[in-house]
Backbone bond lengths (Angstrom), bond angles and torsions (degrees), N, CA, C in turn:
res aa  C-N    CA-C-N  psi(-1)  N-CA   C-N-CA  omega(-1)  CA-C   N-CA-C  phi
1 M - - - 1.449 - - 1.527 110.88 -
2 G 1.317 118.69 -39.05 1.458 122.74 179.93 1.515 111.89 -63.54
3 I 1.315 117.55 -40.60 1.464 121.74 -179.37 1.527 110.37 -67.86
4 I 1.303 118.02 -40.84 1.468 121.25 179.25 1.528 109.96 -62.48
5 L 1.304 117.21 -42.69 1.459 121.25 178.73 1.528 110.92 -63.26
6 K 1.340 116.83 -42.76 1.466 120.73 178.68 1.527 110.76 -63.25
7 L 1.318 117.27 -43.62 1.466 120.69 178.88 1.524 110.99 -63.21
8 L 1.313 116.62 -39.87 1.459 120.73 178.53 1.526 110.65 -63.64
9 V 1.318 117.74 -44.14 1.468 121.69 179.55 1.523 110.29 -63.80
10 I 1.334 117.61 -44.17 1.471 121.55 179.29 1.531 110.37 -62.39
11 T 1.321 117.00 -43.24 1.460 121.12 179.65 1.520 111.12 -62.59
12 L 1.327 117.94 -46.89 1.464 121.57 179.24 1.522 111.31 -63.42
13 F 1.320 116.36 -39.78 1.461 121.02 178.99 1.531 110.22 -63.43
14 T 1.318 117.85 -43.75 1.464 122.62 179.15 1.523 111.00 -63.85
15 I 1.320 117.69 -43.72 1.462 121.63 178.51 1.528 110.11 -61.89
16 T 1.321 117.40 -42.68 1.463 121.99 179.51 1.521 110.92 -63.09
17 L 1.327 118.14 -44.97 1.462 121.39 179.03 1.523 111.20 -62.01
18 N 1.317 117.59 -43.35 1.455 120.81 179.48 1.528 111.25 -63.43
19 A 1.300 117.21 -41.05 1.466 120.97 179.78 1.527 110.21 -64.73
20 K 1.340 118.10 -43.19 1.460 121.31 178.70 1.521 110.50 -65.34
21 S 1.322 117.09 -41.75 1.457 121.63 179.49 1.520 110.85 -61.32
22 D 1.325 117.75 -45.24 1.460 121.57 179.20 1.519 111.28 -62.16
23 N 1.333 117.41 -42.99 1.458 120.95 -179.61 1.521 111.27 -64.31
24 N 1.346 118.12 -43.08 1.455 120.99 -179.83 1.515 111.52 -63.61
25 E 1.325 117.95 -40.18 1.455 120.78 178.49 1.519 110.49 -63.79
26 N 1.316 117.84 -40.51 1.463 120.70 178.85 1.519 111.01 -66.24
27 D 1.338 117.52 -40.16 1.456 120.96 178.95 1.520 110.93 -61.67
28 K 1.343 117.97 -43.38 1.453 121.61 179.84 1.519 110.61 -61.95
29 E 1.323 116.46 -42.40 1.453 119.93 -178.12 1.529 111.22 -64.92
30 T 1.308 118.53 -38.10 1.454 120.41 -175.87 1.526 112.00 -78.24
31 T 1.321 119.01 -21.38 1.460 120.66 -178.79 1.520 112.29 -107.56
32 K 1.301 118.74 3.71 1.461 122.16 -175.71 1.531 112.96 -71.37
33 C 1.315 118.67 -30.93 1.458 121.70 -174.45 1.532 110.24 -142.10
34 I 1.337 115.33 131.52 1.467 119.76 176.57 1.524 109.27 -133.81
35 T 1.301 116.77 159.28 1.463 122.50 174.48 1.517 107.28 -121.56
36 G 1.324 116.15 134.95 1.451 118.81 -179.49 1.512 113.08 -170.21
37 Q 1.330 114.73 179.75 1.458 122.45 -179.59 1.529 110.18 -79.74
38 C 1.320 115.46 134.46 1.461 122.02 179.63 1.519 109.50 -128.22
39 S 1.308 115.59 160.43 1.453 122.29 174.30 1.525 107.66 -138.83
40 W 1.322 116.67 175.94 1.460 119.15 179.08 1.527 110.00 -132.87
41 Y 1.325 114.43 157.56 1.457 119.63 176.21 1.519 108.78 -135.82
42 G 1.345 116.22 151.93 1.453 117.94 -168.67 1.507 116.72 -137.67
43 A 1.334 113.93 -137.24 1.463 123.30 -165.79 1.531 114.94 -55.41
44 K 1.312 118.52 -30.38 1.481 118.10 -177.84 1.537 112.08 -65.35
45 F 1.348 116.55 -15.09 1.463 120.63 177.91 1.535 112.44 -100.49
46 N 1.342 117.60 -1.68 1.471 120.67 -179.34 1.519 111.68 -53.34
47 G 1.322 115.05 134.22 1.460 121.10 177.36 1.516 114.29 83.78
48 K 1.334 117.81 -13.87 1.466 119.82 178.24 1.524 109.05 -78.13
49 K 1.306 115.49 147.68 1.456 121.06 -178.00 1.525 110.68 -73.33
50 T 1.334 115.89 132.32 1.462 121.11 174.84 1.523 108.64 -85.22
51 A 1.309 116.59 172.68 1.468 121.03 -179.98 1.526 111.95 -62.62
52 S 1.331 117.43 -23.95 1.473 120.68 179.20 1.522 111.80 -81.65
53 G 1.332 116.61 -10.68 1.461 120.95 -177.97 1.527 112.61 100.25
54 E 1.323 117.73 -13.89 1.471 121.15 176.42 1.521 109.50 -71.86
55 K 1.327 115.91 154.12 1.458 119.48 171.25 1.522 107.46 -82.42
56 F 1.332 115.72 136.14 1.453 120.23 179.80 1.519 109.78 -69.30
57 D 1.331 116.09 137.45 1.455 123.57 175.61 1.522 107.07 -134.22
58 S 1.318 116.48 110.91 1.466 120.72 -175.64 1.525 112.69 -65.06
59 N 1.338 117.48 -13.55 1.465 121.74 179.28 1.523 113.09 -88.56
60 K 1.321 116.75 -5.81 1.464 120.85 176.58 1.523 109.61 -94.80
61 F 1.311 116.12 158.06 1.466 121.76 -178.73 1.527 108.85 -92.35
62 T 1.333 115.28 86.88 1.462 121.77 -175.71 1.522 110.27 -127.91
63 A 1.340 114.36 169.85 1.464 120.24 -178.91 1.521 110.81 -149.71
64 A 1.318 114.35 158.99 1.462 122.46 173.29 1.523 107.60 -114.80
65 H 1.330 115.39 130.11 1.462 121.91 176.77 1.518 107.53 -134.64
66 K 1.329 116.51 151.70 1.465 120.84 -175.01 1.529 113.36 -67.93
67 T 1.346 118.16 -36.21 1.468 118.89 -171.48 1.525 116.27 -133.35
68 L 1.312 119.01 -19.35 1.468 119.68 -176.78 1.528 110.59 -62.23
69 P 1.322 117.36 144.31 1.469 119.97 -179.92 1.537 112.08 -62.38
70 F 1.318 115.79 145.56 1.458 120.35 174.88 1.525 108.40 -59.31
71 G 1.319 115.65 140.51 1.464 120.71 -178.87 1.517 113.59 94.88
72 T 1.336 117.57 -10.37 1.467 120.87 179.05 1.528 109.24 -64.68
73 K 1.318 116.18 131.53 1.466 122.28 177.20 1.524 108.64 -91.71
74 L 1.328 115.82 134.06 1.458 122.11 -179.75 1.522 110.05 -127.30
75 K 1.315 116.06 139.20 1.460 120.62 170.60 1.520 106.44 -98.27
76 I 1.334 116.49 119.68 1.455 122.52 -178.04 1.528 107.44 -106.82
77 T 1.334 116.52 125.51 1.462 121.03 178.96 1.518 109.66 -120.83
78 N 1.320 116.09 124.51 1.458 122.76 174.97 1.529 106.72 -68.85
79 T 1.321 117.91 117.49 1.464 120.80 -174.53 1.535 112.65 -68.69
80 K 1.329 117.57 -22.83 1.478 119.34 179.52 1.525 112.21 -81.66
81 S 1.336 117.46 -42.92 1.467 120.59 -174.06 1.527 113.34 -98.87
82 G 1.327 116.75 -21.77 1.462 120.38 -175.26 1.522 113.27 82.90
83 K 1.338 117.75 -2.81 1.469 121.03 178.44 1.521 108.94 -69.41
84 S 1.335 115.48 144.47 1.461 118.58 179.63 1.522 110.90 -139.44
85 T 1.318 114.54 160.99 1.453 122.47 176.20 1.520 108.88 -152.45
86 I 1.311 116.10 166.44 1.466 121.20 179.19 1.523 108.63 -113.30
87 V 1.327 115.25 133.13 1.465 121.95 179.34 1.528 109.64 -127.00
88 T 1.322 114.56 163.35 1.464 121.58 176.76 1.523 108.73 -117.13
89 V 1.326 117.16 131.63 1.466 121.42 178.41 1.528 109.01 -72.61
90 N 1.347 116.16 121.91 1.463 119.94 177.61 1.532 112.47 -137.18
91 D 1.333 116.19 8.58 1.463 119.61 -176.84 1.526 109.95 -148.37
92 R 1.310 116.47 169.92 1.463 122.81 176.69 1.518 109.65 -106.88
93 G 1.305 115.41 148.04 1.457 122.66 -178.60 1.514 107.03 139.00
94 P 1.285 119.56 -173.51 1.458 126.47 -6.82 1.530 111.17 -71.93
95 F 1.302 114.82 162.01 1.459 119.83 -178.37 1.521 111.86 -104.13
96 V 1.315 115.30 23.52 1.468 122.68 172.96 1.517 105.67 -109.74
97 K 1.309 116.65 123.64 1.465 123.26 -170.63 1.531 114.39 -52.04
98 S 1.319 118.36 -39.41 1.465 121.32 -173.93 1.526 113.89 -81.17
99 R 1.323 118.31 -5.37 1.470 121.22 -177.30 1.517 111.59 -104.05
100 V 1.322 115.22 147.67 1.466 119.92 -177.87 1.522 113.21 -108.17
101 L 1.342 118.09 -16.58 1.456 120.43 -175.33 1.523 110.71 -157.51
102 D 1.333 115.84 142.37 1.466 122.89 167.73 1.516 106.11 -112.78
103 I 1.321 117.31 134.95 1.462 120.73 178.36 1.526 109.83 -119.19
104 S 1.318 116.45 160.77 1.460 121.61 177.62 1.527 110.31 -70.46
105 S 1.333 115.96 161.49 1.460 119.44 -179.91 1.530 111.69 -65.24
106 A 1.329 118.52 -30.04 1.473 120.54 176.31 1.522 110.49 -62.02
107 A 1.327 116.65 -43.30 1.467 120.98 178.52 1.530 110.20 -67.74
108 A 1.336 116.98 -38.84 1.468 120.80 178.63 1.529 110.67 -63.17
109 Q 1.320 116.29 -40.26 1.471 121.18 177.72 1.531 109.67 -61.38
110 E 1.320 116.75 -45.66 1.466 122.26 -179.83 1.531 111.54 -61.17
111 L 1.329 116.44 -35.53 1.465 121.35 -178.52 1.532 112.68 -84.62
112 G 1.327 117.06 -8.00 1.457 120.35 -179.95 1.512 114.14 77.04
113 V 1.341 116.77 28.15 1.468 120.22 -177.97 1.529 112.34 -119.53
114 I 1.324 116.78 15.42 1.458 120.61 -176.03 1.531 111.90 -61.47
115 N 1.325 117.90 -27.08 1.466 121.11 179.28 1.526 113.00 -90.37
116 K 1.321 116.78 2.07 1.463 121.75 178.21 1.525 108.50 -113.74
117 G 1.284 117.37 146.46 1.456 119.96 176.49 1.513 111.91 -83.66
118 I 1.323 115.92 -37.48 1.466 122.11 -176.10 1.523 108.12 -132.34
119 F 1.313 116.13 141.99 1.464 120.71 178.40 1.518 108.83 -148.54
120 T 1.318 116.40 162.36 1.466 121.42 178.51 1.516 108.67 -97.87
121 A 1.328 115.77 133.89 1.464 121.09 -178.76 1.513 110.73 -138.26
122 E 1.312 113.40 152.72 1.466 121.06 169.14 1.514 105.39 -95.90
123 I 1.322 116.01 130.33 1.466 121.69 -175.95 1.517 107.95 -118.29
124 E 1.315 115.14 118.55 1.470 121.01 -179.51 1.522 108.91 -112.77
125 I 1.321 116.37 127.65 1.454 121.71 177.21 1.519 108.06 -79.79
126 L 1.352 116.20 119.36 1.452 120.29 -179.00 1.524 112.53 -89.90
127 D 1.312 116.49 -34.85 1.480 120.87 176.40 1.493 111.74 -157.12
């Protein structure tokens, strides 16, 4: 009787782990890449403290996102030109409902959107 109970517990534990593992993999896949409206911010914020505590530097490749952890690396691709760059989340925002990301002016320059206020981008979470 003891062995049957142990086997049953091991089997249930294994099934539970597999189910959790499958769900986590699916969650990562569905949240790994999004497309949305982005904007950029620049020199007028230089030296001001970001939500992470860093001083903002418009010459660095950084971004503001509402919920992603600070330090998260993102690959941003301009959907019109195909140009891409990598930024690090170090601030919170944007605070405009329809936008998903604010990037530094250095990143905007790299993407070819410095003359636009808003652009559409594909955002891939790298880590």
